[in-house]
A tleap script that builds the chain and sets N, CA, C and O, in Angstrom:
source leaprc.protein.ff14SB
mol = sequence {
  NMET GLY LEU HIE ASN GLU VAL LYS ASN ASN
  THR VAL VAL VAL SER SER LEU GLN ILE ALA
  GLU HIE PHE GLY LYS GLU HIE ARG SER VAL
  LEU LYS SER ILE LYS ASP LEU LEU LEU ASN
  ILE GLU GLU LEU HIE ASN PHE GLU HIE THR
  PRO LYS MET PHE TYR CVAL
}
set mol.1.N position { -22.501 4.667 47.039 }
set mol.1.CA position { -21.661 3.918 46.426 }
set mol.1.C position { -21.901 2.579 47.430 }
set mol.1.O position { -21.621 2.725 48.620 }
set mol.2.N position { -22.366 1.404 47.009 }
set mol.2.CA position { -22.915 0.015 47.507 }
set mol.2.C position { -21.516 -0.743 47.398 }
set mol.2.O position { -20.550 -0.401 46.718 }
set mol.3.N position { -21.622 -1.716 48.126 }
set mol.3.CA position { -20.809 -2.712 48.463 }
set mol.3.C position { -21.192 -3.795 46.967 }
set mol.3.O position { -22.305 -3.924 46.459 }
set mol.4.N position { -20.008 -4.409 46.554 }
set mol.4.CA position { -20.633 -5.144 45.164 }
set mol.4.C position { -19.692 -6.567 45.255 }
set mol.4.O position { -18.688 -6.952 44.654 }
set mol.5.N position { -20.722 -7.250 46.534 }
set mol.5.CA position { -20.528 -8.825 47.159 }
set mol.5.C position { -21.256 -9.575 46.581 }
set mol.5.O position { -22.221 -9.186 45.924 }
set mol.6.N position { -20.835 -11.106 46.759 }
set mol.6.CA position { -21.237 -12.535 45.885 }
set mol.6.C position { -21.135 -13.266 47.279 }
set mol.6.O position { -20.633 -13.013 48.374 }
set mol.7.N position { -21.898 -14.361 46.672 }
set mol.7.CA position { -21.865 -15.308 47.704 }
set mol.7.C position { -21.645 -16.900 46.927 }
set mol.7.O position { -22.278 -17.362 45.978 }
set mol.8.N position { -20.726 -17.403 47.563 }
set mol.8.CA position { -19.651 -18.339 47.279 }
set mol.8.C position { -19.642 -19.537 48.480 }
set mol.8.O position { -18.918 -19.389 49.465 }
set mol.9.N position { -20.388 -20.579 48.343 }
set mol.9.CA position { -20.473 -21.819 49.195 }
set mol.9.C position { -21.470 -20.830 50.581 }
set mol.9.O position { -20.754 -20.669 51.570 }
set mol.10.N position { -22.581 -20.349 50.706 }
set mol.10.CA position { -23.398 -19.748 51.105 }
set mol.10.C position { -22.274 -19.014 52.573 }
set mol.10.O position { -22.301 -19.203 53.789 }
set mol.11.N position { -21.406 -18.173 51.693 }
set mol.11.CA position { -20.714 -17.306 52.577 }
set mol.11.C position { -20.462 -15.817 52.375 }
set mol.11.O position { -19.253 -15.596 52.448 }
set mol.12.N position { -21.246 -14.614 52.126 }
set mol.12.CA position { -21.101 -13.647 51.661 }
set mol.12.C position { -19.531 -12.937 51.404 }
set mol.12.O position { -18.955 -12.345 52.316 }
set mol.13.N position { -18.906 -13.101 49.944 }
set mol.13.CA position { -17.346 -12.571 50.087 }
set mol.13.C position { -17.597 -10.935 49.186 }
set mol.13.O position { -18.560 -10.520 48.541 }
set mol.14.N position { -16.484 -10.422 49.455 }
set mol.14.CA position { -16.516 -8.797 48.972 }
set mol.14.C position { -14.824 -8.517 49.189 }
set mol.14.O position { -14.161 -8.969 50.123 }
set mol.15.N position { -14.365 -7.740 48.185 }
set mol.15.CA position { -12.930 -7.853 48.448 }
set mol.15.C position { -12.229 -6.927 49.529 }
set mol.15.O position { -12.990 -5.993 49.782 }
set mol.16.N position { -11.467 -6.877 50.002 }
set mol.16.CA position { -10.796 -5.977 51.138 }
set mol.16.C position { -10.277 -4.485 50.294 }
set mol.16.O position { -9.913 -3.518 50.964 }
set mol.17.N position { -10.296 -4.432 48.648 }
set mol.17.CA position { -10.136 -3.516 48.014 }
set mol.17.C position { -11.970 -2.055 48.188 }
set mol.17.O position { -12.229 -0.925 48.604 }
set mol.18.N position { -12.549 -3.083 47.613 }
set mol.18.CA position { -14.044 -2.763 48.246 }
set mol.18.C position { -14.409 -2.162 49.106 }
set mol.18.O position { -14.943 -1.060 48.980 }
set mol.19.N position { -14.063 -3.160 50.953 }
set mol.19.CA position { -14.120 -2.378 52.107 }
set mol.19.C position { -13.155 -1.124 52.499 }
set mol.19.O position { -13.502 -0.367 53.406 }
set mol.20.N position { -12.253 -0.976 51.975 }
set mol.20.CA position { -11.804 -0.170 52.057 }
set mol.20.C position { -11.787 1.578 51.094 }
set mol.20.O position { -11.216 2.648 51.301 }
set mol.21.N position { -12.688 1.093 50.087 }
set mol.21.CA position { -13.419 2.377 49.416 }
set mol.21.C position { -14.219 2.351 50.096 }
set mol.21.O position { -14.260 3.311 50.865 }
set mol.22.N position { -15.169 1.430 50.223 }
set mol.22.CA position { -16.421 1.967 51.121 }
set mol.22.C position { -16.345 2.391 52.390 }
set mol.22.O position { -17.242 2.876 53.079 }
set mol.23.N position { -15.262 2.188 52.652 }
set mol.23.CA position { -15.296 2.672 54.305 }
set mol.23.C position { -14.115 4.183 54.357 }
set mol.23.O position { -13.750 4.740 55.392 }
set mol.24.N position { -13.712 4.566 52.935 }
set mol.24.CA position { -12.855 5.331 52.879 }
set mol.24.C position { -11.539 5.538 53.694 }
set mol.24.O position { -10.923 6.500 54.154 }
set mol.25.N position { -11.386 4.046 53.652 }
set mol.25.CA position { -9.742 4.121 54.236 }
set mol.25.C position { -8.876 3.237 53.238 }
set mol.25.O position { -9.284 2.831 52.150 }
set mol.26.N position { -7.578 2.995 53.793 }
set mol.26.CA position { -6.279 3.250 52.639 }
set mol.26.C position { -6.518 1.456 52.700 }
set mol.26.O position { -6.920 0.847 53.692 }
set mol.27.N position { -6.185 0.898 51.484 }
set mol.27.CA position { -6.245 -0.857 51.337 }
set mol.27.C position { -5.438 -1.219 52.301 }
set mol.27.O position { -5.753 -2.054 53.149 }
set mol.28.N position { -3.978 -0.440 52.242 }
set mol.28.CA position { -3.016 -1.269 53.149 }
set mol.28.C position { -3.302 -1.189 54.672 }
set mol.28.O position { -2.608 -1.781 55.498 }
set mol.29.N position { -4.523 -0.305 55.032 }
set mol.29.CA position { -4.868 0.121 56.231 }
set mol.29.C position { -5.713 -1.540 56.833 }
set mol.29.O position { -5.562 -2.205 57.858 }
set mol.30.N position { -6.643 -1.717 55.551 }
set mol.30.CA position { -7.236 -2.753 55.768 }
set mol.30.C position { -6.846 -4.148 55.771 }
set mol.30.O position { -7.443 -5.123 56.227 }
set mol.31.N position { -5.656 -4.051 55.137 }
set mol.31.CA position { -5.276 -5.039 54.941 }
set mol.31.C position { -4.638 -5.940 56.172 }
set mol.31.O position { -4.720 -7.114 56.532 }
set mol.32.N position { -3.785 -4.447 56.733 }
set mol.32.CA position { -3.043 -5.383 57.916 }
set mol.32.C position { -4.014 -5.538 59.036 }
set mol.32.O position { -3.748 -6.316 59.953 }
set mol.33.N position { -5.644 -4.527 59.020 }
set mol.33.CA position { -6.587 -5.540 60.276 }
set mol.33.C position { -6.736 -6.511 59.784 }
set mol.33.O position { -6.698 -7.389 60.646 }
set mol.34.N position { -6.924 -6.969 58.669 }
set mol.34.CA position { -7.488 -8.639 58.220 }
set mol.34.C position { -5.992 -9.569 58.918 }
set mol.34.O position { -5.940 -10.632 59.537 }
set mol.35.N position { -5.005 -8.690 58.518 }
set mol.35.CA position { -3.833 -10.120 59.009 }
set mol.35.C position { -4.063 -9.984 60.292 }
set mol.35.O position { -4.304 -11.046 60.865 }
set mol.36.N position { -4.073 -8.553 61.267 }
set mol.36.CA position { -4.237 -8.424 62.615 }
set mol.36.C position { -5.310 -9.238 63.225 }
set mol.36.O position { -5.101 -9.685 64.353 }
set mol.37.N position { -6.781 -9.571 62.450 }
set mol.37.CA position { -7.447 -10.319 62.809 }
set mol.37.C position { -7.274 -11.780 62.904 }
set mol.37.O position { -7.573 -12.483 63.869 }
set mol.38.N position { -6.619 -12.248 61.494 }
set mol.38.CA position { -6.281 -13.853 61.292 }
set mol.38.C position { -5.311 -14.219 62.293 }
set mol.38.O position { -5.324 -15.354 62.768 }
set mol.39.N position { -4.328 -13.203 62.716 }
set mol.39.CA position { -3.201 -14.074 64.260 }
set mol.39.C position { -3.890 -14.091 65.394 }
set mol.39.O position { -3.450 -14.814 66.289 }
set mol.40.N position { -5.127 -13.311 65.640 }
set mol.40.CA position { -5.790 -13.620 66.605 }
set mol.40.C position { -6.463 -14.630 66.904 }
set mol.40.O position { -6.493 -15.335 67.913 }
set mol.41.N position { -7.095 -14.652 65.783 }
set mol.41.CA position { -8.180 -16.399 65.681 }
set mol.41.C position { -6.974 -17.401 65.839 }
set mol.41.O position { -7.102 -18.489 66.401 }
set mol.42.N position { -5.842 -16.967 65.322 }
set mol.42.CA position { -4.902 -18.510 65.145 }
set mol.42.C position { -4.403 -18.063 66.874 }
set mol.42.O position { -4.296 -18.977 67.692 }
set mol.43.N position { -4.142 -16.684 67.273 }
set mol.43.CA position { -3.468 -17.198 68.661 }
set mol.43.C position { -4.636 -18.093 69.466 }
set mol.43.O position { -4.444 -19.256 69.823 }
set mol.44.N position { -5.518 -17.565 69.625 }
set mol.44.CA position { -7.107 -18.035 70.430 }
set mol.44.C position { -7.190 -19.877 70.277 }
set mol.44.O position { -7.509 -20.686 71.149 }
set mol.45.N position { -6.778 -20.127 68.856 }
set mol.45.CA position { -6.956 -21.319 68.367 }
set mol.45.C position { -5.705 -22.028 69.254 }
set mol.45.O position { -5.814 -23.078 69.886 }
set mol.46.N position { -4.762 -21.383 69.170 }
set mol.46.CA position { -3.259 -22.577 70.000 }
set mol.46.C position { -3.379 -22.249 71.470 }
set mol.46.O position { -2.800 -22.926 72.320 }
set mol.47.N position { -4.042 -21.336 71.729 }
set mol.47.CA position { -4.472 -21.195 73.200 }
set mol.47.C position { -5.256 -22.335 73.775 }
set mol.47.O position { -4.918 -23.031 74.732 }
set mol.48.N position { -6.616 -22.455 72.888 }
set mol.48.CA position { -7.428 -23.469 73.508 }
set mol.48.C position { -7.220 -24.742 73.079 }
set mol.48.O position { -8.189 -25.498 73.006 }
set mol.49.N position { -6.130 -25.115 72.782 }
set mol.49.CA position { -5.443 -26.215 71.899 }
set mol.49.C position { -4.068 -26.438 73.138 }
set mol.49.O position { -3.426 -27.473 72.962 }
set mol.50.N position { -3.700 -25.712 74.104 }
set mol.50.CA position { -2.619 -25.940 74.542 }
set mol.50.C position { -2.637 -26.486 75.563 }
set mol.50.O position { -3.563 -25.920 76.143 }
set mol.51.N position { -2.035 -27.625 76.583 }
set mol.51.CA position { -2.350 -28.297 77.867 }
set mol.51.C position { -2.362 -27.192 79.003 }
set mol.51.O position { -1.212 -26.833 79.256 }
set mol.52.N position { -3.216 -26.621 79.673 }
set mol.52.CA position { -2.486 -25.899 81.158 }
set mol.52.C position { -2.496 -26.468 82.010 }
set mol.52.O position { -2.969 -27.582 82.235 }
set mol.53.N position { -1.912 -25.703 82.677 }
set mol.53.CA position { -1.239 -26.293 83.725 }
set mol.53.C position { -1.543 -25.251 85.425 }
set mol.53.O position { -1.094 -24.129 85.190 }
set mol.54.N position { -1.931 -25.279 86.431 }
set mol.54.CA position { -2.655 -24.550 87.044 }
set mol.54.C position { -1.688 -24.942 88.008 }
set mol.54.O position { -1.373 -26.131 88.061 }
set mol.55.N position { -1.085 -23.980 88.904 }
set mol.55.CA position { -0.623 -24.210 90.298 }
set mol.55.C position { -0.888 -23.652 91.208 }
set mol.55.O position { -0.651 -22.445 91.255 }
set mol.56.N position { -1.525 -24.367 92.361 }
set mol.56.CA position { -1.882 -24.111 93.968 }
set mol.56.C position { -1.156 -23.678 94.662 }
set mol.56.O position { -1.458 -23.504 95.842 }
savepdb mol mol.pdb
quit
């Protein structure tokens, strides 16, 4: 069973359902992992754009 992906705007795209099926995971677990990754990216982005104060 292979992944059926497509290319959109020079980016390979595959559905979360296909990922779950391919790796034998529950779809809701894959969705949670994707959500967690997106939250981590957002947190990193916010951290990088937050003024830093250093005390000596």
